[in-house]
N, C-alpha and C positions, 0 to 999 in steps of 0.2 A: 532399572535394575533393582531387583529385590533379592534379599538374602533369606534363606529358609533353613529351618531345622525341624525335622520330623513333622513336616506338613505346615508348620507355622511360618508365615512370611512377613518380613518387614520390608516395606517399600523404600525406595531411594529417598522419597520426600520425607518419610519418617526418620530415616537415618540422618539426613541433613538437618532436620529439625532438632534432633538430639544433639548433634555436633555444634549447632549454632548456640547452644547453651554454654559452650566453653568448658573449661576444666574445673570450674567451681572456685578457682582462686582469683583473688583480686588481679585484674588486668591479664588474666589467663588468655583470653581471646587475642589480645594485643600481642602477647608473647608468641602465641602460636602463629599468628599472621606474620610477625616479624621473622620467625624461624623460616617460614616458607618464602621469604623474600630472596633467599639464596637456595641453591640446589643442595640436596642431601641424599645420600643413599637410603634405601628402605631400612637398612639396619640402623643407621644413624637416627632416622626419624622415629623408628620403633623405640629406641632408647630414650630419646627426648620426650616423646608422648607418654610413655610409661611413667617417667619421672614427673612430668607436668600434671598428669591426672592423678597419680598416686594410687592409693588403695582406699576405696570407699564407695560412695554412691549416694543416690537421692531418689526421691519419688519422681514420677514423671506422668504427665497427662498427655496421652497420645492425641494426634490430630482428630481422631474420631470421638474424643471425649472419654475414652476408657482410661482408667488409672493403672499404672504399672510402676516400673522402676528402671534405673540405670545403675549398674555397678562397674567399677574400675578395678583392675588388678594387673599383675604382671603379665597375665595372659591376653588381656585386651579389654574391650568395652562390651559389656553384656546388657542387652535390652530385654526387659521382661514385661510381657503384656498381661493385663488382667490380674494384677497382684503379684505377690512374691512367690506364691506356691502353685500357680496354675500349670507350670511346666511349659508354658508358651514363652520361649526365650531363644535368643540368638546371641552367640558370642562372635564379635568382630575382632579379629587379631589386630594388633597395633599396626601391622603392615597394611591391612585393609583400611583401617581408620586413616592412615597416612595417605592412601590413594584417594579416599573421599575428600579429605581436607585439602590436599594439593589441588584437586579439581575444583572444589568450591572456591578456594581463594583465587585461583587463576581466572575463574569466570565470574568473580564478583558476587558470589552467593553466600559468603561467610560473614563478613563484617556488616554492621549497620552503617548508615551514613555517618553517624556521630563517631563510631569506632574507627572508621576509615579516616575521618578528619583528624582524630587524635593520633593515629599512626603516621599520617602525613606531617603533622606538627613535630612529632619526634624526629622524623627523618630530616625535616628542614633544620631543626636545631642541631642535628648531628652532621651538618654539612652534606646532606644528600645521601648518607649511608646509614642504614639502620644497624645499631649494635647487635651483635649476636646475643640472643636471650639465653638465660639459664633457667631451667625449669623451676617454677614456684618462687622465683626470686623477684625482687623489685625490678621493674623495667621502666625506663632504660637502666642499664647498669650504673652503679654508683660512680664509676670513673669516667663517665661521659660528660660532655659539656652541657647536658640538659639540666 
C-alpha cells in the first residue's frame, strides 16, 4: 500500500520505517504499544496519537538514502521527501496512522526485541495487565506497582 499526493508516493515500507521511530519522546514507542494492547475507536486513537506526537518534527533519511523530514501536528503526520521545500510530501491523518500502527503492532513489526521485552516486563510487574498510558507521560503510570 502506498500513499500519494500530486504524483509523489510513499510506500508502506517507508511509512512503517517512519512510524518505528516512535513519537520522539522517552518511552513513546512503549506507550504507543501499550495503548494498542486494548481496543480503541479511531477517534480515541486519533486523540491519543495527536497528543503523544505533539507538534514538531525532525529530519529523516529515507530508505533510499534521500534526506527529508517528518512533521507532526493536530492534522496528522507529514512525510516530506527531498528536503523541506521540494513539495514532495504526504500528510497521513491520525486515523490513518492509527490503522498503520494497529496493524504493525498486531503483526510484530513495530517494537524491536528489546522494546518488546521491556513491555513484557512492565506487564509482568503489573500482574499481567498493562496500565493505560497517558500521552507523553512517564510510563508506566506513577500509581502502578512497577
